[in-house]
Backbone bond lengths (Angstrom), bond angles and torsions (degrees), N, CA, C in turn:
res aa  C-N    CA-C-N  psi(-1)  N-CA   C-N-CA  omega(-1)  CA-C   N-CA-C  phi
1 M - - - 1.429 - - 1.495 109.75 -
2 I 1.307 118.61 150.33 1.418 127.25 -178.69 1.498 110.78 -137.33
3 R 1.360 116.24 142.96 1.452 123.75 -176.51 1.561 107.30 -83.57
4 R 1.307 118.29 122.31 1.445 121.57 178.20 1.530 113.02 -140.73
5 S 1.340 114.86 159.25 1.460 120.66 178.27 1.572 104.86 -91.86
6 V 1.307 112.72 115.77 1.521 117.78 -171.73 1.554 106.08 -106.94
7 L 1.394 113.20 135.05 1.445 119.33 176.96 1.513 110.27 -76.67
8 I 1.344 117.57 123.81 1.469 122.68 -176.98 1.574 114.30 -116.49
9 G 1.367 114.39 -10.42 1.440 116.43 -177.90 1.487 110.71 -168.86
10 T 1.260 120.91 144.56 1.516 125.03 171.68 1.499 110.60 -127.97
11 G 1.321 118.69 156.10 1.467 126.46 178.46 1.475 113.20 -156.03
12 S 1.281 118.58 159.93 1.451 120.55 176.20 1.506 109.10 -154.59
13 A 1.378 115.43 169.54 1.477 120.83 -178.58 1.521 105.46 -156.13
14 L 1.358 111.01 146.39 1.507 116.07 178.15 1.568 106.82 -134.62
15 P 1.280 115.47 151.27 1.477 120.03 173.26 1.514 111.51 -55.79
16 S 1.274 117.32 154.56 1.479 121.04 -177.47 1.560 111.30 -70.53
17 R 1.304 118.32 -28.39 1.480 120.39 -177.96 1.511 112.34 -87.17
18 A 1.297 116.35 120.75 1.469 121.44 172.25 1.533 108.56 -102.73
19 V 1.283 117.42 136.68 1.492 126.51 -175.23 1.494 108.08 -120.30
20 S 1.333 115.81 116.37 1.455 122.51 179.52 1.518 110.48 -83.54
21 N 1.422 117.22 165.69 1.434 118.67 174.99 1.524 112.82 -62.42
22 A 1.335 114.88 -30.81 1.476 116.87 177.67 1.505 109.31 -58.17
23 E 1.328 116.37 -46.49 1.564 120.08 -177.43 1.505 107.31 -65.26
24 M 1.448 117.66 -39.69 1.483 117.68 179.24 1.565 107.48 -59.31
25 A 1.315 119.98 -38.55 1.513 122.80 -175.22 1.486 109.35 -66.39
26 R 1.338 119.94 -15.06 1.470 119.85 177.56 1.525 108.66 -91.36
27 L 1.321 117.17 -7.47 1.487 121.19 -177.86 1.558 111.42 -99.18
28 V 1.358 113.56 -43.84 1.409 119.69 179.27 1.539 111.40 -134.91
29 D 1.354 116.09 170.66 1.437 119.81 -173.91 1.546 108.02 -79.92
30 T 1.309 115.93 90.92 1.487 123.12 178.24 1.577 107.43 -153.94
31 S 1.352 114.11 -175.12 1.398 120.36 176.92 1.489 111.10 -151.25
32 D 1.333 116.15 164.03 1.447 120.38 -179.79 1.549 108.27 -61.73
33 D 1.393 116.41 -43.55 1.489 118.74 179.59 1.430 116.35 -60.45
34 W 1.419 116.32 -41.22 1.409 123.00 179.67 1.585 109.70 -64.02
35 I 1.321 118.21 -44.21 1.450 120.49 -176.53 1.520 110.49 -68.51
36 V 1.396 116.18 -47.96 1.459 119.64 -179.87 1.496 112.63 -61.88
37 E 1.352 118.99 -43.26 1.423 118.38 -176.97 1.548 115.25 -64.10
38 R 1.378 112.94 -33.97 1.469 115.82 -174.25 1.503 110.11 -94.08
39 T 1.373 120.78 -20.42 1.446 118.48 -171.90 1.562 114.66 -134.32
40 G 1.283 115.89 -19.79 1.543 120.70 -173.16 1.395 114.27 80.27
41 I 1.357 119.99 -2.49 1.467 122.89 -179.04 1.547 110.55 -77.20
42 R 1.392 112.48 135.66 1.501 117.46 175.32 1.538 110.65 -123.31
43 N 1.319 116.59 -24.31 1.457 119.98 179.64 1.524 110.46 -146.89
44 R 1.217 117.54 160.60 1.532 126.26 167.49 1.499 113.13 -149.96
45 H 1.304 116.77 162.31 1.461 120.54 -177.52 1.510 105.81 -110.28
46 I 1.329 116.61 135.04 1.417 124.66 -176.71 1.590 110.83 -117.26
47 A 1.280 118.17 129.11 1.450 119.58 -175.14 1.596 108.44 -77.26
48 G 1.383 110.32 139.17 1.391 118.42 -178.05 1.489 111.89 -105.16
49 E 1.306 119.32 -165.26 1.416 124.20 175.42 1.492 114.12 -55.61
50 G 1.290 117.06 128.75 1.515 121.54 179.31 1.512 111.79 83.33
51 E 1.301 118.74 -7.34 1.516 120.91 176.66 1.499 107.80 -99.14
52 T 1.335 116.41 122.15 1.508 122.21 -179.31 1.457 109.37 -132.09
53 T 1.318 117.77 174.99 1.463 122.94 177.21 1.558 109.54 -57.22
54 A 1.372 115.37 -42.79 1.474 118.02 -178.80 1.497 113.41 -69.57
55 T 1.352 116.89 -37.13 1.520 115.95 179.58 1.501 111.65 -71.30
56 L 1.337 119.78 -34.70 1.465 122.00 172.49 1.451 112.43 -65.74
57 A 1.375 116.96 -44.07 1.432 118.72 179.76 1.507 114.90 -63.54
58 T 1.342 115.56 -35.53 1.471 121.00 173.91 1.452 114.45 -63.57
59 A 1.363 115.80 -44.64 1.482 120.59 174.56 1.494 113.97 -58.29
60 A 1.345 117.16 -44.15 1.505 123.31 179.77 1.576 108.50 -68.00
61 A 1.395 114.97 -35.44 1.453 116.28 -178.79 1.531 109.75 -69.74
62 R 1.329 117.07 -38.36 1.455 118.49 -178.07 1.603 109.44 -70.47
63 A 1.259 116.64 -30.40 1.482 118.15 176.01 1.525 109.30 -70.91
64 A 1.317 117.45 -38.58 1.511 119.12 179.68 1.488 110.47 -67.05
65 L 1.336 115.74 -41.77 1.485 121.33 175.88 1.486 113.75 -58.47
66 A 1.329 115.99 -46.95 1.448 120.77 178.84 1.551 109.92 -61.77
67 A 1.317 117.56 -42.24 1.461 121.17 -179.94 1.534 111.16 -62.46
68 A 1.359 113.48 -35.76 1.500 119.75 -177.52 1.560 108.73 -79.92
69 G 1.311 116.64 -18.95 1.482 117.64 -172.76 1.485 120.36 71.30
70 V 1.340 110.18 29.17 1.540 115.79 -174.97 1.542 108.50 -127.69
71 P 1.345 118.06 147.88 1.497 119.66 -178.05 1.538 109.93 -81.74
72 G 1.322 115.37 159.08 1.507 120.57 177.81 1.467 111.81 -57.09
73 E 1.261 119.79 -34.92 1.447 124.02 -171.80 1.509 110.32 -71.57
74 S 1.308 118.01 -14.38 1.545 121.24 -179.34 1.555 110.17 -85.27
75 I 1.339 116.45 -7.19 1.437 117.20 -179.31 1.539 107.95 -84.52
76 D 1.437 115.26 132.69 1.444 117.07 175.99 1.525 112.54 -117.01
77 L 1.321 119.03 14.52 1.446 123.70 177.25 1.509 107.35 -151.65
78 I 1.336 120.57 127.82 1.388 124.69 171.62 1.521 108.65 -127.89
79 I 1.355 119.22 123.06 1.417 122.11 172.94 1.533 108.04 -123.86
80 L 1.343 116.54 122.77 1.459 121.77 178.89 1.486 111.02 -113.06
81 A 1.292 116.86 117.28 1.450 123.26 178.08 1.572 107.28 -88.01
82 T 1.311 113.11 128.42 1.481 118.07 -179.58 1.459 109.26 -163.20
83 C 1.301 121.68 154.89 1.407 125.39 163.98 1.571 113.50 -121.35
84 T 1.335 108.60 8.71 1.536 117.94 177.87 1.575 107.87 -129.39
85 P 1.302 119.61 60.45 1.475 119.42 -178.17 1.572 111.02 -68.06
86 D 1.292 113.39 160.53 1.473 116.69 -178.90 1.507 112.59 -66.43
87 Q 1.388 112.97 -33.01 1.495 117.78 179.32 1.474 106.95 -140.19
88 T 1.312 117.98 157.99 1.483 121.85 172.74 1.495 110.13 -56.65
89 F 1.311 114.76 -45.81 1.502 117.71 166.83 1.570 104.35 -156.41
90 P 1.329 117.29 154.58 1.510 127.11 5.72 1.467 112.15 -78.69
91 A 1.292 114.17 172.13 1.427 121.60 -179.48 1.569 115.11 -56.66
92 S 1.308 117.47 135.20 1.505 118.81 -179.56 1.505 106.40 -61.78
93 A 1.259 124.65 -24.06 1.492 123.91 176.29 1.526 110.74 -55.90
94 T 1.331 116.90 -34.26 1.463 118.15 -178.68 1.550 114.11 -74.44
95 I 1.349 115.51 -20.48 1.418 122.39 173.04 1.502 110.72 -72.45
96 V 1.331 117.15 -38.97 1.455 122.34 176.94 1.527 106.90 -71.22
97 Q 1.366 118.34 -40.17 1.470 120.82 -175.99 1.598 106.40 -57.86
98 D 1.339 115.49 -50.45 1.465 115.89 -177.90 1.488 114.69 -62.35
99 A 1.386 114.40 -36.07 1.447 119.49 -178.70 1.530 114.11 -65.24
100 I 1.369 117.44 -34.36 1.456 121.44 -177.98 1.522 110.51 -95.30
101 G 1.306 118.16 -4.44 1.515 118.97 176.53 1.486 112.12 80.34
102 A 1.290 116.89 33.96 1.568 122.99 177.30 1.435 108.94 -103.67
103 N 1.344 120.68 23.28 1.461 117.73 -178.11 1.517 115.90 -58.75
104 G 1.355 109.20 140.61 1.476 119.91 -175.86 1.450 117.12 99.12
105 C 1.423 118.39 -11.72 1.456 119.78 -179.81 1.510 108.54 -86.66
106 I 1.314 116.51 176.35 1.491 122.86 177.54 1.497 106.27 -73.77
107 A 1.360 113.76 131.00 1.507 118.37 -178.37 1.590 106.38 -150.04
108 F 1.352 114.55 127.42 1.436 120.07 -179.41 1.514 109.26 -158.24
109 D 1.314 115.11 162.56 1.510 123.05 175.68 1.571 109.33 -98.93
110 V 1.274 113.11 151.08 1.482 121.73 172.94 1.512 108.85 -122.75
111 A 1.361 118.21 129.57 1.473 122.16 -179.68 1.500 109.27 -110.71
112 A 1.303 119.22 99.17 1.434 124.38 168.30 1.494 114.81 -136.01
113 V 1.329 113.20 29.03 1.484 123.99 176.95 1.520 109.62 52.03
114 C 1.326 117.69 -130.31 1.515 118.76 -173.32 1.537 112.00 -65.05
115 S 1.324 117.36 -25.77 1.488 119.81 177.02 1.531 113.39 -83.87
116 G 1.316 115.95 -0.77 1.444 121.43 -170.03 1.542 114.33 -57.35
117 F 1.327 120.20 -36.37 1.398 123.01 179.25 1.509 110.48 -66.30
118 L 1.386 116.88 -40.97 1.452 120.23 178.62 1.535 110.75 -64.67
119 Y 1.361 116.75 -41.10 1.464 122.41 175.41 1.534 109.95 -57.63
120 A 1.363 115.16 -45.36 1.458 121.34 -177.55 1.543 110.18 -63.24
121 V 1.334 114.18 -40.97 1.483 116.69 -179.78 1.448 109.73 -67.33
122 G 1.318 121.57 -40.77 1.448 124.17 176.95 1.538 112.66 -58.00
123 V 1.320 115.92 -42.60 1.454 120.79 -177.52 1.592 107.98 -69.83
124 A 1.285 114.15 -47.30 1.467 119.15 179.88 1.572 110.15 -57.74
125 D 1.360 116.59 -46.35 1.463 118.76 -176.78 1.550 108.39 -62.27
126 S 1.325 119.07 -39.88 1.468 119.61 178.62 1.524 111.13 -62.71
127 M 1.341 118.00 -43.20 1.451 119.25 -178.11 1.531 111.80 -72.83
128 L 1.341 119.85 -29.79 1.464 120.70 174.99 1.522 111.21 -71.93
129 R 1.290 118.50 -44.95 1.479 119.92 -177.66 1.468 112.80 -68.55
130 T 1.321 120.96 -24.35 1.430 122.93 179.65 1.527 114.00 -95.20
131 G 1.275 114.41 -0.68 1.512 120.15 173.57 1.505 114.18 88.94
132 M 1.307 119.42 5.08 1.484 121.87 179.67 1.565 109.04 -67.59
133 A 1.297 118.06 -26.45 1.423 124.79 175.72 1.545 111.08 -148.14
134 S 1.318 118.11 163.64 1.418 121.49 -177.07 1.494 112.90 -118.21
135 R 1.379 117.64 -26.25 1.464 120.90 -178.63 1.551 107.65 -144.26
136 A 1.334 118.28 121.18 1.435 120.85 -171.88 1.594 109.45 -119.70
137 L 1.348 109.98 146.77 1.477 116.29 171.72 1.563 103.77 -114.56
138 V 1.394 112.82 116.15 1.398 121.74 177.71 1.507 111.63 -109.67
139 I 1.327 117.91 122.73 1.464 124.86 -175.38 1.509 114.00 -123.48
140 G 1.280 114.52 144.63 1.459 121.14 166.90 1.519 107.33 -119.13
141 A 1.281 121.82 122.68 1.459 125.44 -175.23 1.515 110.75 -146.47
142 E 1.354 113.40 135.34 1.507 118.39 179.96 1.432 112.65 -146.36
143 T 1.373 117.01 148.64 1.433 123.52 162.32 1.563 108.07 -121.66
144 M 1.331 111.16 75.57 1.511 121.10 -174.35 1.480 110.58 -63.44
145 S 1.397 116.92 -24.76 1.507 118.43 -175.87 1.515 111.91 -67.77
146 R 1.379 116.52 -15.65 1.492 120.05 177.90 1.489 112.18 -77.64
147 I 1.393 120.75 -14.83 1.429 120.75 179.92 1.592 110.45 -120.10
148 L 1.312 115.45 20.65 1.450 118.46 177.12 1.565 110.28 -88.34
149 D 1.360 114.45 148.08 1.446 118.63 167.90 1.508 104.15 -95.10
150 W 1.391 115.50 109.65 1.460 121.18 -172.79 1.561 109.57 -77.00
151 E 1.338 118.08 3.40 1.459 118.74 170.91 1.531 112.20 -105.07
152 D 1.319 115.16 0.89 1.486 117.76 174.76 1.472 111.31 -104.61
153 R 1.379 115.07 102.33 1.416 120.78 -171.06 1.527 109.62 -71.77
154 T 1.316 119.84 -17.09 1.473 120.33 -179.57 1.527 113.07 -77.72
155 T 1.299 118.49 -13.43 1.463 123.29 179.07 1.509 113.15 -120.23
156 C 1.341 119.49 -41.83 1.450 120.95 -170.50 1.557 110.52 -63.28
157 V 1.264 119.26 -24.69 1.440 121.27 -177.50 1.519 112.85 -80.84
158 L 1.355 116.25 -14.55 1.489 117.33 -169.48 1.512 112.96 -92.30
159 F 1.353 119.15 -15.85 1.429 121.13 -169.72 1.565 116.85 -111.40
160 G 1.282 114.62 153.69 1.508 120.37 174.49 1.456 110.78 -145.45
161 D 1.323 114.98 179.56 1.474 123.09 -173.74 1.623 108.86 -114.28
162 G 1.314 112.83 151.83 1.488 113.70 178.04 1.522 110.37 167.22
163 A 1.324 118.72 -175.72 1.376 124.54 -178.23 1.526 112.56 -156.24
164 G 1.339 119.99 145.10 1.408 122.97 175.33 1.521 105.84 -139.03
165 A 1.330 115.76 155.48 1.481 121.80 -179.53 1.487 112.86 -147.77
166 V 1.275 116.55 153.33 1.456 123.95 173.12 1.523 109.15 -132.37
167 V 1.349 115.28 153.67 1.446 119.94 169.98 1.551 106.39 -113.76
168 L 1.358 114.26 127.22 1.398 121.37 -178.15 1.530 108.42 -115.07
169 E 1.350 121.55 139.38 1.307 123.87 -176.64 1.571 110.69 -131.37
170 A 1.388 119.19 134.87 1.446 119.89 -179.76 1.509 108.50 -76.56
171 R 1.337 114.75 128.36 1.497 117.97 -178.26 1.534 106.03 -145.88
172 D 1.391 114.00 149.54 1.441 119.35 170.21 1.539 109.58 -89.59
173 V 1.302 113.70 120.94 1.445 121.52 -174.48 1.504 111.68 -131.00
174 A 1.338 115.54 162.39 1.464 119.19 176.23 1.536 110.47 -68.77
175 E 1.353 113.20 160.81 1.458 117.93 -178.30 1.552 113.73 -54.40
176 D 1.339 117.80 -34.94 1.478 122.52 179.90 1.620 109.75 -95.30
177 G 1.228 115.06 12.48 1.468 121.40 -176.59 1.555 112.59 -80.92
178 P 1.317 116.58 -175.32 1.459 119.56 -179.43 1.525 116.11 -77.82
179 G 1.357 115.48 168.10 1.505 118.16 174.44 1.503 109.30 127.93
180 L 1.338 111.81 172.24 1.462 121.92 174.63 1.524 109.35 -69.92
181 L 1.360 117.59 125.47 1.476 121.65 -178.18 1.466 110.45 -98.71
182 A 1.372 116.12 -32.53 1.517 113.72 -176.28 1.538 102.63 -166.69
183 T 1.410 112.58 147.89 1.438 121.19 171.84 1.464 109.42 -137.76
184 K 1.343 119.90 130.25 1.462 125.05 179.87 1.521 109.15 -122.33
185 L 1.340 117.72 127.86 1.453 122.21 -177.51 1.484 112.07 -129.51
186 H 1.380 117.48 147.57 1.469 122.13 -178.80 1.462 108.25 -148.28
187 A 1.303 115.76 161.42 1.439 126.66 170.92 1.503 111.75 -150.91
188 D 1.332 114.16 153.12 1.522 119.55 175.55 1.539 108.28 -148.94
189 G 1.322 113.59 100.55 1.436 120.20 -179.40 1.458 115.60 -66.40
190 A 1.290 121.65 -10.13 1.405 125.01 -179.30 1.518 112.04 -63.02
191 H 1.334 117.45 -20.56 1.473 122.11 -177.17 1.476 111.73 -102.98
192 N 1.327 119.49 20.46 1.490 123.41 -179.70 1.514 112.66 -43.97
193 Q 1.323 115.47 -48.20 1.536 116.74 -170.82 1.479 114.95 -79.95
194 L 1.367 119.17 5.30 1.450 117.43 177.31 1.540 112.93 -91.33
195 L 1.324 117.14 -15.45 1.466 124.20 -178.33 1.535 107.04 -158.13
196 Y 1.335 118.58 103.88 1.484 117.55 -173.05 1.528 107.88 -158.03
197 V 1.301 115.71 173.45 1.467 123.22 168.25 1.519 109.86 -112.20
198 D 1.268 115.55 131.14 1.507 119.98 -174.86 1.531 113.93 -82.92
199 G 1.250 116.17 45.07 1.498 117.67 -179.64 1.521 109.87 -167.25
200 G 1.306 116.52 171.72 1.505 120.43 174.55 1.549 104.76 168.34
201 P 1.392 114.12 161.47 1.507 120.21 -179.67 1.539 112.62 -54.29
202 S 1.313 119.13 -38.46 1.449 121.90 -173.33 1.499 114.52 -83.35
203 T 1.353 118.96 -15.51 1.412 122.52 -175.23 1.550 110.75 -110.79
204 T 1.274 115.09 -68.35 1.519 119.87 -175.38 1.509 112.96 -101.03
205 G 1.327 114.20 -13.20 1.475 114.33 -175.40 1.462 112.67 72.73
206 T 1.291 121.03 10.86 1.492 124.50 178.05 1.464 106.71 -129.91
207 A 1.407 115.91 168.12 1.466 123.91 177.57 1.453 112.16 -66.38
208 G 1.300 116.24 -36.18 1.472 117.46 -175.37 1.505 115.89 82.41
209 K 1.316 118.85 176.48 1.445 125.45 -176.79 1.554 108.72 -128.83
210 I 1.319 115.63 153.83 1.435 121.96 179.99 1.482 110.80 -67.71
211 R 1.355 122.22 136.50 1.390 123.56 171.77 1.580 107.09 -130.26
212 M 1.233 115.51 142.93 1.568 114.42 -172.81 1.560 107.87 -152.12
213 K 1.365 116.39 142.52 1.426 124.84 168.66 1.474 106.68 -106.09
214 G 1.362 116.66 88.66 1.446 123.11 -169.56 1.458 116.57 -54.99
215 R 1.346 119.90 -46.01 1.467 121.04 -174.67 1.590 113.88 -62.15
216 E 1.404 111.18 -40.12 1.465 116.97 175.90 1.534 113.21 -65.61
217 V 1.375 113.67 -42.60 1.461 119.31 -178.47 1.527 108.96 -59.11
218 F 1.352 113.22 -45.47 1.533 118.03 -178.37 1.515 111.11 -57.89
219 R 1.330 116.14 -43.69 1.507 120.01 -176.04 1.494 107.94 -61.92
220 H 1.312 119.05 -52.54 1.434 121.62 -179.39 1.541 114.42 -62.51
221 A 1.296 115.52 -36.68 1.440 121.34 -177.84 1.599 111.99 -60.42
222 V 1.249 114.33 -47.78 1.415 118.91 -178.25 1.592 113.89 -62.61
223 V 1.272 112.66 -43.34 1.536 119.93 176.49 1.502 110.61 -66.08
224 N 1.338 117.06 -51.93 1.444 123.22 -173.29 1.569 112.22 -61.28
225 L 1.333 109.94 -45.20 1.478 117.67 -175.41 1.532 110.30 -66.98
226 A 1.312 119.06 -47.32 1.418 124.86 179.33 1.563 108.57 -57.95
227 D 1.328 116.51 -44.09 1.451 122.02 -174.58 1.558 107.98 -68.67
228 V 1.349 118.60 -42.20 1.495 118.00 -174.31 1.534 110.37 -77.17
229 L 1.353 118.62 -25.31 1.428 121.28 174.38 1.518 110.09 -66.00
230 T 1.331 115.85 -45.82 1.475 123.41 -178.61 1.592 106.35 -61.81
231 E 1.338 114.07 -48.06 1.470 120.56 -179.36 1.567 113.03 -55.84
232 A 1.337 115.46 -43.84 1.525 118.07 -178.86 1.537 109.39 -67.35
233 L 1.368 117.23 -40.56 1.412 121.20 178.95 1.567 112.59 -63.65
234 A 1.283 112.38 -45.42 1.461 118.41 -179.01 1.557 112.15 -62.16
235 E 1.310 115.60 -28.81 1.472 119.10 179.73 1.556 111.58 -57.20
236 V 1.343 115.08 -33.38 1.461 116.45 -177.28 1.538 108.63 -116.80
237 G 1.323 119.41 20.45 1.448 121.29 173.19 1.498 116.75 74.01
238 L 1.284 116.43 30.15 1.478 121.36 -177.27 1.523 111.28 -118.03
239 T 1.278 116.10 168.41 1.418 118.78 178.54 1.608 108.24 -130.67
240 S 1.288 116.89 174.80 1.521 121.90 177.90 1.518 110.05 -56.76
241 A 1.337 117.17 -28.74 1.482 115.23 -176.73 1.476 113.69 -73.63
242 D 1.325 116.52 -9.70 1.506 122.14 178.90 1.576 108.16 -88.92
243 V 1.244 119.89 -14.89 1.517 122.13 -174.86 1.464 111.32 -80.07
244 D 1.338 113.07 132.35 1.498 121.98 175.03 1.560 110.42 -81.94
245 W 1.365 113.84 -46.23 1.448 119.59 -176.70 1.537 114.15 -141.90
246 V 1.318 114.47 139.86 1.464 119.53 171.80 1.511 105.76 -106.42
247 V 1.358 118.77 127.20 1.432 124.31 174.49 1.551 104.39 -111.70
248 P 1.374 117.05 97.91 1.481 117.78 -178.57 1.503 114.56 -97.14
249 H 1.281 114.62 164.37 1.486 120.70 168.47 1.445 107.13 -57.57
250 Q 1.367 118.53 132.35 1.496 122.34 -175.87 1.571 108.54 -97.72
251 A 1.349 111.95 82.70 1.464 116.74 -179.11 1.532 108.01 -103.88
252 N 1.294 120.10 -43.15 1.435 122.30 -170.35 1.507 106.91 -161.20
253 Q 1.350 117.70 131.11 1.455 119.46 -178.64 1.561 110.94 -64.66
254 R 1.297 120.09 -29.32 1.452 122.33 178.27 1.558 111.55 -65.08
255 I 1.371 113.29 -40.18 1.488 118.30 175.36 1.557 110.08 -62.64
256 L 1.332 118.93 -44.00 1.471 121.80 -178.18 1.487 108.87 -63.41
257 D 1.376 117.26 -42.59 1.485 116.55 -178.28 1.541 110.85 -69.00
258 A 1.331 116.03 -44.35 1.452 117.60 -178.35 1.552 113.96 -61.27
259 T 1.344 115.58 -39.15 1.433 119.98 -179.35 1.633 108.05 -69.64
260 A 1.295 118.60 -39.93 1.448 120.80 177.64 1.577 111.16 -61.40
261 R 1.326 114.49 -40.85 1.405 120.93 179.17 1.568 111.34 -63.27
262 K 1.260 113.75 -44.46 1.497 121.16 -177.08 1.507 110.66 -63.02
263 L 1.332 116.86 -34.00 1.467 123.91 178.53 1.525 114.64 -89.51
264 G 1.297 117.01 -7.56 1.493 120.28 -172.91 1.472 115.87 70.33
265 L 1.332 115.95 28.02 1.482 117.49 -176.92 1.551 110.70 -93.94
266 A 1.310 117.34 140.04 1.450 119.22 179.53 1.516 106.74 -69.72
267 P 1.393 114.04 140.69 1.460 119.94 179.37 1.494 113.76 -55.77
268 E 1.303 118.23 -32.44 1.458 120.98 -175.39 1.519 113.48 -73.63
269 K 1.345 115.94 -6.48 1.514 120.08 175.75 1.534 110.67 -92.42
270 V 1.274 116.20 -1.99 1.458 121.08 -176.83 1.530 111.73 -100.81
271 V 1.343 117.82 121.57 1.515 120.04 -179.53 1.567 107.17 -79.97
272 V 1.278 115.36 127.08 1.411 121.67 -178.90 1.457 111.54 -122.74
273 T 1.339 117.18 124.64 1.446 123.12 174.16 1.486 112.68 -135.10
274 V 1.355 115.35 6.14 1.487 120.89 179.43 1.518 113.40 -58.05
275 D 1.372 113.09 -29.75 1.513 118.08 -177.65 1.547 109.60 -63.19
276 Q 1.305 118.27 -33.23 1.451 122.89 -174.54 1.516 116.12 -103.30
277 H 1.373 116.36 -24.09 1.479 120.18 -175.99 1.491 115.37 -113.00
278 A 1.392 115.62 -15.38 1.468 121.47 -173.72 1.540 106.86 62.95
279 N 1.378 114.17 -161.83 1.483 121.16 179.57 1.487 109.79 -87.24
280 T 1.326 116.64 105.56 1.496 121.35 178.61 1.492 110.25 -98.15
281 S 1.294 120.82 21.04 1.480 126.30 176.70 1.550 111.11 54.87
282 A 1.334 117.77 -123.66 1.463 121.36 -176.11 1.544 112.17 -62.59
283 A 1.325 118.33 -18.63 1.452 121.01 -177.55 1.526 112.08 -81.03
284 S 1.417 117.74 -20.09 1.474 119.78 -163.87 1.491 112.17 -65.65
285 V 1.344 120.93 -43.49 1.385 121.13 179.75 1.502 113.73 -62.97
286 P 1.316 121.12 -53.93 1.480 120.23 179.44 1.502 113.71 -64.86
287 L 1.373 117.38 -27.56 1.451 118.65 173.26 1.541 111.43 -64.34
288 A 1.315 113.93 -49.52 1.514 117.02 -179.86 1.506 110.15 -65.00
289 L 1.282 116.93 -37.12 1.556 117.55 -177.85 1.493 105.82 -67.24
290 D 1.290 124.03 -43.84 1.474 121.99 -178.01 1.562 110.77 -65.21
291 T 1.387 112.68 -35.93 1.504 114.49 179.50 1.531 110.53 -60.37
292 A 1.339 115.32 -44.96 1.488 123.71 -173.03 1.576 109.64 -71.54
293 V 1.345 116.05 -32.28 1.497 120.79 -178.76 1.507 105.46 -72.91
294 R 1.365 117.12 -47.62 1.461 121.45 -174.18 1.537 113.63 -69.18
295 D 1.371 117.29 -28.86 1.423 116.57 178.76 1.569 115.10 -90.09
296 G 1.368 111.79 1.73 1.511 117.54 171.11 1.483 112.60 94.08
297 R 1.365 120.32 -2.95 1.389 119.27 177.18 1.537 115.65 -63.35
298 I 1.299 115.22 -49.90 1.374 121.36 179.94 1.561 107.54 -89.76
299 K 1.348 114.36 124.72 1.516 118.27 -170.12 1.537 104.26 -129.06
300 P 1.376 114.83 159.03 1.525 119.49 176.30 1.532 111.34 -51.20
301 G 1.366 113.40 138.71 1.443 118.07 -179.93 1.537 111.46 94.61
302 D 1.338 119.44 -18.27 1.476 120.96 -177.62 1.546 109.14 -68.92
303 L 1.366 113.96 147.74 1.449 116.64 175.62 1.600 103.36 -105.56
304 V 1.436 111.90 121.19 1.412 125.28 -172.57 1.458 111.89 -117.97
305 I 1.358 116.50 134.61 1.508 117.07 174.33 1.480 106.60 -117.42
306 L 1.326 116.33 133.60 1.457 124.39 177.08 1.534 105.87 -108.19
307 E 1.377 115.37 139.58 1.434 118.65 178.90 1.533 112.19 -149.42
308 A 1.359 114.32 154.17 1.469 117.87 -176.42 1.511 108.65 -161.22
309 M 1.366 116.37 152.00 1.448 123.16 169.26 1.447 108.91 -140.47
310 G 1.311 117.42 137.05 1.502 121.41 177.15 1.527 114.33 -146.78
311 G 1.299 114.98 -166.43 1.498 121.51 -175.37 1.469 110.13 -60.08
312 G 1.293 112.73 147.95 1.512 118.48 -178.53 1.591 111.68 139.41
313 F 1.228 120.63 -52.35 1.420 131.15 -16.99 1.545 111.20 -61.26
314 T 1.344 122.21 142.21 1.459 123.10 161.21 1.444 110.14 -120.77
315 W 1.341 118.49 154.00 1.478 121.74 175.40 1.452 110.55 -159.09
316 G 1.334 116.17 159.21 1.442 116.88 -177.22 1.531 111.26 -172.97
317 A 1.357 116.06 171.67 1.476 121.07 177.10 1.558 107.11 -150.35
318 S 1.271 112.13 148.70 1.462 118.95 176.43 1.560 107.31 -130.77
319 L 1.291 115.14 137.16 1.468 122.16 -179.66 1.559 108.81 -107.45
320 L 1.319 120.21 121.58 1.411 124.49 -172.82 1.532 115.35 -133.60
321 R 1.322 115.42 126.33 1.463 118.25 171.47 1.543 107.61 -94.43
322 V 1.341 115.03 119.00 1.465 119.28 -172.17 1.535 107.93 -74.52
């Protein structure tokens, strides 16, 4: 038997307002054809009054807890991945903690932008396997619309808001049993200026806006994601042929297609939600995972690989047997 972090529930939440490409075209100089051709995005959800990163995270957390069939007070670790917290401090994870009745447990935020959920999963897995916690709630939640420059058509059409969550539980399982098999994480601060926010408490005293050099980000993303997927599989002696499903960061359909081609993966093995959710940063992987679990594509026993790359640059992958 081996100690592993086992997935026992998933959940997600989206703001009530859906915004189509046609509506975006009324806000900035763009078109549905231009957006779809370059990104694959058709819709995104935008947070309204009273909807925040923490409220979306709480809704996703409650859905994951319900799917797992466990109460909030049974959670002893909460990690919330976000780059758009409700407050500079305290951590938005503590707002979720109070809302679900898990007061007193470990709770903190992780900031690794689009790779944040993978970073949070890696940290949670380490803490579960070493006995620091026994049941974890890992969330990715963002309100990216709050840091968009709505006059910059190259970025404002790309992002959306949302949240996704998973419940992980430490269990002793057989070697071929369920659980997280490997997580590989990386960062390279040399590329800070390719994808960043031009503000912060210590510099401008403001939240700032997203700035991106799309062509360069695309090039790095395809190489880094293919490499880290291969690295995670090699850790446990597997190849892409063994994978049932890839759940990627939903940034751009062209990145998803190029990465799949580079790895020799069939397109039908890739879970795609970018068309409806756009890029929700740290929320995109758990949102897509929950979608595929709930519609029956991902089933018990499936080998699933999660991957993401974001500003920093940060990137990573997690290999999971459901």
